[in-house]
N, C-alpha and C positions, 0 to 999 in steps of 0.2 A: 748030285746033278742039278738040283732045283735051285741051289741058292745062285748058281753061275748065272740063270734063266731070271732069276731075281734081280739080281744086282747088274746084269748088263745095260738095261733101260738107263736106271740112273746115269752111269756111268758114262754110256754113252753122251747122254744128255751133259752130262757134267765138261766132258772133252770140247763139246762144239761151245759150249757155254765160255768156256775160258778162251777159245779161238777168236770168237766174236769178239769178247772184251780186249784181247789183243789187236784186234783190228781196228778198234775202235779206238784205242790210245795210239796206234802206230799212224794213222790218219789225221790226227788231233794238231793242227799248224801246219808248218810245210809251206811251199810257194803260193799256194791257193788261198792261205786263212785271211788275207787283207779283202781278197774279192769277195769271199764268203761271209766275212765280217760285215762288209759293205753292202751286201745284197740283203742280209738279216736287217741289219740298222734301214735301210730303205722301206722295207716290208711292214717293221715296225712304225714308222714315222706314218706309213699311209694308212696304218689300223689306228694308230691314237691321234692324227688329224683332225675329223671330225668329232669325235668325242671331246676332245680339249676345250674347244667353245662351248659348247654345251652342260659342260660341268661348273661354269662360274653362276653361282648364286646371284640370284635379284637382289641388289639393294638397295 
């Protein structure tokens, strides 16, 4: 029975990991995809805004 107690934690972790991956894949896209993409684009634009002007070399 030692082999059962040795294999149980990795098997349980694998099952939960597979379930997590399935949830992530299922929730990609859908009705809120455009809203989520717009939020990410806005956050990236805010983060890149000040950095874009200071990256220009002095000529």
